[in-house]
N, C-alpha and C positions, 0 to 999 in steps of 0.2 A: 147779412153774415160776413162781410167783407173780411174782417180781422180773424175770423175764424174758419173760413174755407179750406185751409190747409190741415186744419185739425181733425175734420169729420174722420178721416181715414183711421184716426187713434181709438176711435169708439165704435168698431165694427159689430160690437155684441148691442149697441144701442139701436132701437127701433130706428129706421131712418124718418118716420112720421113724426118722432119725436122732436127732431130737429126743426120742422116746420112749424110744430106747436110751439117751440121756444125761440122761434126767431126774434120775436119783439124784445125777448131778455138777454141777448147775445151782447147787445152794447155794454151791458153791465158787467160782463165777464172780462172785459178788455184788460183791466187792471190785474185781474189773476192770471189771464195768460202771460203777461210781461212778467209777472212774478216766477211764473214757471219757466219761461224760457230763459231766465238768468241764473238758473241753477246749474247749468253744466258750466258756467263762467266762475263758480264760487270754489273757492279751495277748503273744502270741507277737510277737518282733520291734518291740515298741512303743518301745524303748529303745536301739535300735542306736546304736554308735558313741559313745554318752554316757559321760562319765567315770563311773567305777563307785561306785555308793553303798556304805555300809557293809554293808548287807544281801548285795549282790552279791559283795563281797570275801568274806564269811563264807561264803556258799555254794560259792563258787568255790573257797576254800581247802578246805573239806570234801570237796568232790568230787576234787580232785587228791590230796589226802591217802588217801583211800579207794580211789582207783585205784593207789595206791603211788607216788605221784611228789610228796611232802609240799614238797619244795623247789622245784618249779616256780613261777615268778613270772607274777603275771598281766600280761598283754600286750593292750591294747586296740587292736583294728582300727578306724581311723578311717573307713574308706570300704569301699564293695561291691568297688573294684578291689583293695583290699588282701585281702578275702575271696577272691576269684577267684585272686590269685598265691598265697596259702597253700593254696588247695585243689589247684592245679596241681602244687605241689612236695609235697603231702601224701603220705606213705611209709605206705600200707596196711598193711605189715608192721612198723610201729614198735612199740616196746615198749610204748606207752601203748595202742595199736590192739589189740595181743595181750593186753594186760591185761583190756580190755573184753570181747574175744571169750572169754577164759576165763571170767571172770565170767557172761556170757551163756550159755555152755555148762553151767556148773555150776548155774545157776537152772534151765535148761531139763530137765536130768536129775532134779534134786529135784522139779519141778513133775509131771513124767511120774510120778512115783512115786505120785501121786494122782489124776491126770487121764489119760484116755486122749488117744491123739494127735487123735481127731476134737474132743474137747471144747477141747483147746488150739487148734487151728485156729480154732474158732469164736470163742475168746475174742479171739485176735490178729488175727481177720479184722475183728473189731469195733472194736478199737483202731485198726487202721490205717484204716479207713474214717474214723472220728471224728477220728483226729488229723490225717489227711491233708486232710479238707475243712477244718477249722479252721485248719490252717498254711496252706493254699492262699489262703484268704480273707485272712487276716493278711499274708502276704508280698506280695501283689497291693495291698493298701491302703498298706503301708510302702513297697512298692516304687514306687508313685507319688510318694510324697514324697522318696524318695532317687533317682529317676529309675533305677531297676533295671529296665532295658527288657532285659536280658540273661535269657533264659527258662532257660537252663543254670544260672544262678545261682539263680533262684527255684526249679528243680527240686531243687537241690542243698539250699536251705533246708528245701524241705517233705520232704525224704529225711531229713534231718538230724533233724527234729521225730519223723517217723514211727519212725524207728529207736529214738530214745532213749525214745519212747512205750511201743513193744513191749518193749523191755528193761525198764522200770518195771513194765509189766503182768507179765512174767515174775517180777519180784522179789515181786509180790502173790500170785501163784500158788504160787510155791515155799514162801513162808511157810507154806502150808496143811500141807506136809510137813516143814517144819522150823521149829518155833517160835522157835529162836533168832536167825532172820533178824530183824533190826531195820529194817523198810521204811523208817521214816521217816530213818535214817542211813545208807542204802544209797548207793553210788555212782551207781546209775542215777535215784535218787529226787532227789538233788542236781543232777545234771545236767539232768533234767527241770524242776527248780525253777528253773534258770538261763533255760531258755526261757520259763517262766511269768513272770519278772521281765522278760520283753521283750529277754532277750539271745540270741546265738547262739555257744556254745560251739563253736569251729572246730577246734581241735586241739591236742594237748600234744606238743611236740617239743623235745626236750632239755631245758633249764631253763625254758622258756616254755610258759604256756598262753594260747593265743591266743583272745580273746573279742571278738565284734563287738557 
């Protein structure tokens, strides 16, 4: 458990005996720990509403392509109000949402081929905590600049980061079972990269990919 000794204190709610039972699985979680530790260095929401850079365009194109919607055009949402409007009309059963859910389910199944449910829970709990903390701090800072006083929008922003971070973590875990998974080129890695670049990928609807 060399790489995870310092993290045990973060899981006080977990039975200490569980760690002993899972000791042989800990090496498989090293990649997830590295991912989680990087969240505090990511500039979440630092470039909201700005014109897209060439890098943002490349990553956005890679994301929608891997998602299965290569013809979706990038649409920049200029204000938090636009994000709120987009969120209100977001269809959680849309083809894009279903594509992400299928990808998440596939990664989960593959990860469980090499990990127990307890080990996966521990890994994803760590990612959720680290990503949530970093995202909350970032949206509060940027929210002050943008005058985003709506707590619902702030919660939506944090939730979007956490969901994408946990999906990216599943990609790392699943790669232990399937070496053909290219983590660097996976749709969830590209989506997380957009957050890292300071943007907020809001939705893919029809032929439009909305980005704040």
